[in-house]
N, C-alpha and C positions, 0 to 999 in steps of 0.2 A: 593451377596457373596454366592456362591454355591460350596462347597468342602467337599465331603463325608469323607475325611481323616483328615481335620483340627481339632485340639484339643483345640486350644486357639487362642486369638487375640493379643498376647503380642506385636506383631510388630506395633500395632496401639497406643501405649502408649503415643505418643506425640500429638495425635489428640485432639484438643479442640473444634472444631466446624466443621460442615458439611454444605455446602451451597446447597446441593441437597438432594435427597432421600438416605436412608440407608436401605438396605435389608439384613437380616441375615437369610437365609432360606436354608433348605436342607443340613445342616451340621450334619451328623449322629453321629460324634464323638465329637462334640463341647459340653463341659460340663459347661463352664462359659463365661462371657463377660468381665473378669477382665482387659483385654487389653484396654478397653474403659473408664477406670476410670477417665480420665481427660476431657472427653467429656461433654460440658455444653449446647450446642445448636445444634439443627438440623433444618435447614431452610426448609426442605421438609418433606417427610413421613418417618416413621420408621416401618419397617416390621420385625417381629421376628416370624418365623414359620417353622414347620416341622424339628425341631432340636430335634431328639429323645433322646439325652443324656443330654440336657440342664436342669439343676436342679434349677438355679437361674439367676437373672439378676442384681446381686449386683454390677457388673462392671459399671452400669449406675447411680451410686449413686450421681454423680455430675450433672446429666442432669436436667436442669430446664425448658427448653422450646422446644416444638416441633411445628413448624409452619404449619405442615401438619397433617396427621392422624397418629394414633398409632394402629397397628394391631398386636395382640399377639394371635397366633392360632396354634393348632396342635403341641404343644410341650408336648410330652407325659410324661416327667419326671419333668416338671416344677411344683414346689409345692407352690411357692409364687412369688410376684412381689415386694418384699421389697426394691429392688434396685432402685425403682422409687420414693423413699420417698421425694426427693427434686423437683419433677416435679410439677409445678404449673399451666402450661398453655398448652392446646392442641387446636390448631386452626382448627382442622378438626375432623374427626370421631375417637372415641375410640371403638375398636372391640376386645373383649376378648372371644374366643370361642374354643371349642374342645381341651381344655387342661385337660387331664384326671386325673392328680394328683393335680391340683390347688385347695387348700382348702379355700383360702381367697384372697382378693384384698387389704389387709391392706396397701400395699406399696404405694397406690395412695391417702393416707389420706390428702395430702396437695393440691390436685387438687380441684379448686373452680369453674372453668368454662370449659365447653366443647363447642366449637363453631360449632360442627357438631352433628352427631348422637351418641348415646351410645348403643352398642349392647353387651349383656352378654348372651351367650348361649352355651348349650351342654358341660358344665363343670360339669362332673358327680359327683365330690365330693365337690363342692363349697357349703359351708353351710350358708354363709352370705355375705352381701355386705357392711359390716361396714366400709370398706376402703373408701366409698363414703360419709362419714359423713360431710366432708367440702364442698361438691359439692352443689352449689346453683342454677346454671343455665345450662340448656342444650338447645342449639340453634336449634337442630334438634329433632329427635324423640328418645324415650327411649324404648328399646326392651329387655325384660328379658324372656327367654324361654328355656325350656328343660334343666333346671339345677336340676337334680333329687334329690340332697341332700339339696337344698336350703330350709330353714325353715322359714325365715323371711326377710323382706326388711327394717328393722329399719335403715339401713345405708342411707336411702333416706330422713331422717327426716329434713335435712337442705335444701333440694331442694325446691325452690319456683317457678321456671319457667321451663316448657317444651314447647318450641315454636312449636314443631311438635306433633305427636301422641304418645299415651302411649299404649304399648302392653305388657301384662304379661300373658303368656300362657304356658301350658304343664310343669309346675314345680310340680312334683308329691308329694313333701313333704312340699310344701309351705302352712302353716296353719296360719301364722300371717302376715297380710298386714297392720298393724297399721302404718307402716312407710310411707304409701302413703295416709292415710285417710285425712290429711290436704290438699293434692292436689285435691282430689276428691271433697272435700267440697267447694272448691273455683273455680267457673267456669272459672275464668280468668287465672288460673295457667297452663292450658293445652290448647295449640292452635289448636290441631288437634283432631283426633278420639280417643276414649277410647275403647280398646278391651281387656277385661279381661275374660278369660275362660279356662276350662280344667286344673284348679288347684283344690286342695281339697275344700270342701264346704265352708270353712271360707274365701276363696279368689277366688271364682269362678265367681264373678260378682261385678260390681261397687256397686250395692245396698247392697250386703252382707258386703262389706268392710265398707260402710258408717254406717251400722247398728251395727257393732261390738263394743263391750265395750273395748276401748283402755285405760281406765283410769289407769289400773295397769300394762299395758304392757310396758309402756315407762316411765322412771323416770325423766321427764323434771322438775318436781316440786322441785327436789333436786339439780339440776345442779348449781344453784346460791349459795348454801351454802357449797359446797366443791370445792375448786380450788387447782390445783397442778401446781407449776411453779419451774423452767422453764419446758417446755414440751420436750425439748431436752437437755440431759446432759450426764455426764459420769456414771450415775447410782444413783446419789444423788439428791433427789427432796424435795421441800418444800410443805407441806400441809397447806392450810388455810381453816379453818371452824369454825364457831361459836359453833359447837357441837364437836370440836376436842376431848375434854376430855371424851366424851361418847363412843368413839370407843375403842374396845379391839382388840388385834391382831387377834382374831378369827373372827372379823367382816371384815377383809381385806384379799383379795386374789390377788395374782399376777400371771398372765399367760403369756407365750410367744405367738408369732403369730401362733404357731401350737397347742395351747391349753394346753400345758404342764405347770404344776404348777412350779413356780420358787421361790427359796429361797429369802427371804427379811428380813430386819430389820426395825422396826418402833420405833423410840424413840423421844418422844415429837412431834414436828411438822416436823420431818425429816423422809423421806422414802428412804431406801437404797436398791436398787435392786442389789443383790450380784453377779448375773451372769455377767461375763466379755464379753459376746458375744454381738456384736452390733446387734441392731434390734428393733422391735416394741414390746411393752409390754402393757398389759391391767391390770389396777388396779380396782378391784371391791370392793365397800363398801356396806356391807349389812346394810340396813337402819332399819331392824327389823320389817318391816310391809309388807313383800313380795316384796319390791321394792329394786332395786339394782342400784347404780350409777356406771357407767362405764367410766373410763378415759383412754385415750391412751397416752403412753409416748414412747420416742425414746431414746435408749441408744447408744451413739457414743463415743468410746474411743479416 
């Protein structure tokens, strides 16, 4: 689909599945994909690229399966991929590159398996990869390079297997690699080469990462004592914790996917996110000893 004048895809609203590839590329005036809101399955590849005015992919919110690869590249105005929140399976490569306004990949938080390679590169304002927290398996290689604002890779904490090689290179702000320390500690976790270099000194080699003190960087020890359910709701969530009575409102903070603080109410074991906008939200619990528990929630009206 190449049309420099097209502004929307509203004529595709009855489309529920595609048995071949879908390419949305070179559409300079296209601002959204809302016309694809009923699409659930793509049996081939999905290419989204070189759409200079595209700010979001919210129109793909019902997409659950891509049987080929997913390529999101060179979309200069794209700030997030929140519309991919229901995507659970990619049977090929995931390629996210050269998106100059992309600050996070939180929209792929339900993705557990990638049956090909994972490439994240040249996204100049991407600060984290927390959207990969559900990812456990990459059947190909993992390549994270030239993301100049990336400060940590804690989003890889759940990853247990990389069948191919691991490349982390030329990320000029990357100072915390505790998110991959568990992989480097287990020789069976990575099936190929390990090439880590040209990052800041804390992340410039395998030996540096293995030597890092990650005991206070990641709050795993608290994950079991705070639970929030459901994780998807209209804004009202239940909090379960043996230490619930010890929390004060000042210990809790809620931010949206852009990092903006969001108004909320917390009464008893109920958390109410008052924003009416659909999207991904982060709840932070200050544990009082320089550790923070981070929970991801989705608000859908």
